[in-house]
C-alpha atoms as one frame of an Amber mdcrd trajectory, in Angstrom:
protein
   0.790 -55.870  14.819   1.532 -52.434  13.360   4.034 -51.849  10.580   6.256
 -49.815  12.922   6.273 -52.585  15.530   7.117 -55.148  12.853   9.951 -52.953
  11.609  11.260 -52.238  15.133  11.347 -55.975  15.849  13.076 -56.612  12.516
  15.770 -54.044  13.292  16.341 -55.548  16.744  16.163 -59.168  15.579  17.710
 -58.973  12.144  20.386 -56.370  12.754  20.889 -56.797  16.483  20.441 -53.052
  16.984  18.695 -51.710  20.099  15.622 -49.557  19.419  13.442 -47.072  21.290
  10.205 -45.252  20.380  10.328 -41.605  19.255   7.838 -38.951  18.227   8.252
 -36.308  15.520   7.278 -32.790  16.543   6.651 -29.914  14.154   7.174 -26.403
  15.551   5.334 -23.235  14.499   7.915 -22.636  11.744   7.446 -26.104  10.291
  10.787 -27.430  11.573  10.517 -31.096  12.459  12.439 -32.556  15.382  12.380
 -35.895  17.140  12.328 -36.798  20.795  12.030 -40.060  22.712   8.647 -41.109
  24.037  10.327 -42.872  26.934  12.328 -41.840  29.987  16.101 -42.183  29.446
  15.654 -42.086  25.650  18.432 -43.817  23.752  19.920 -45.084  27.023  16.827
 -47.282  27.428  17.078 -48.734  23.898  16.871 -52.507  23.798  16.686 -55.610
  21.627  14.324 -57.251  24.155  11.278 -58.152  22.068   8.818 -58.097  24.967
   9.858 -54.536  25.853   9.723 -53.436  22.212   6.198 -54.861  21.864   5.138
 -53.124  25.085   6.457 -49.762  23.860   4.822 -50.011  20.436   1.502 -51.101
  21.942   1.662 -47.956  24.070   2.972 -45.682  21.250   1.611 -47.401  18.135
   2.654 -44.661  15.707   6.115 -44.135  17.171   9.028 -43.840  14.793  12.053
 -45.997  15.483  15.078 -44.585  17.239  18.432 -46.375  17.158  21.308 -45.150
  19.326  24.547 -44.179  17.591  28.109 -43.992  18.802  30.277 -46.363  20.808
  27.480 -48.686  21.924  26.318 -49.556  18.400  29.259 -48.522  16.241  26.947
 -46.430  14.060  27.989 -43.051  12.686  25.304 -40.830  11.181  25.436 -37.785
   8.945  22.106 -35.950   8.931  21.648 -34.141   5.619  19.017 -31.436   6.073
  16.925 -29.717   3.433  15.088 -26.418   3.807  14.321 -23.190   1.941  17.687
 -21.735   3.006  19.916 -24.775   2.583  20.370 -27.851   0.478  22.219 -30.482
   2.455  22.686 -32.728  -0.573  24.515 -29.944  -2.451  26.642 -29.080   0.592
  27.556 -32.743   1.078  28.436 -33.140  -2.618  30.828 -30.151  -2.371  32.893
 -32.134   0.131  33.863 -34.468  -2.705  32.790 -37.570  -0.834  30.959 -40.274
  -2.743  27.351 -40.400  -1.629  27.269 -43.638   0.379  24.222 -45.732   1.085
  22.249 -44.078   3.839  21.583 -45.847   7.114  17.898 -45.847   6.255  18.637
 -47.523   2.929  21.105 -49.921   4.502  18.743 -50.884   7.332  15.837 -51.314
   4.908  17.905 -53.549   2.619  19.166 -55.724   5.501  15.681 -56.110   6.992
  14.128 -56.829   3.581  16.774 -59.449   2.798  16.169 -61.141   6.137
């Protein structure tokens, strides 16, 4: 079992969040984007362990996508960094305390079981 499959199952099992496999793509300028490996993308996300195992056997190095919005109740702020911009600085200027990130929160919940 790959680490990504183990993590995908942990997110689905431990947090009850549906997951789907994604791939990171780097364009000619070095900008990284993500897209689903599967038809219907986030709409196909599931907590069904058999389906998750099937996807990660087919796309072993897939990163884990989790839908946001009404269906999961998750709200995400994506803070970008590049040569031209510093998302952390821009976010700090808003005067909002830097909350735990979803990645940190998910990791902590999965690690705690």
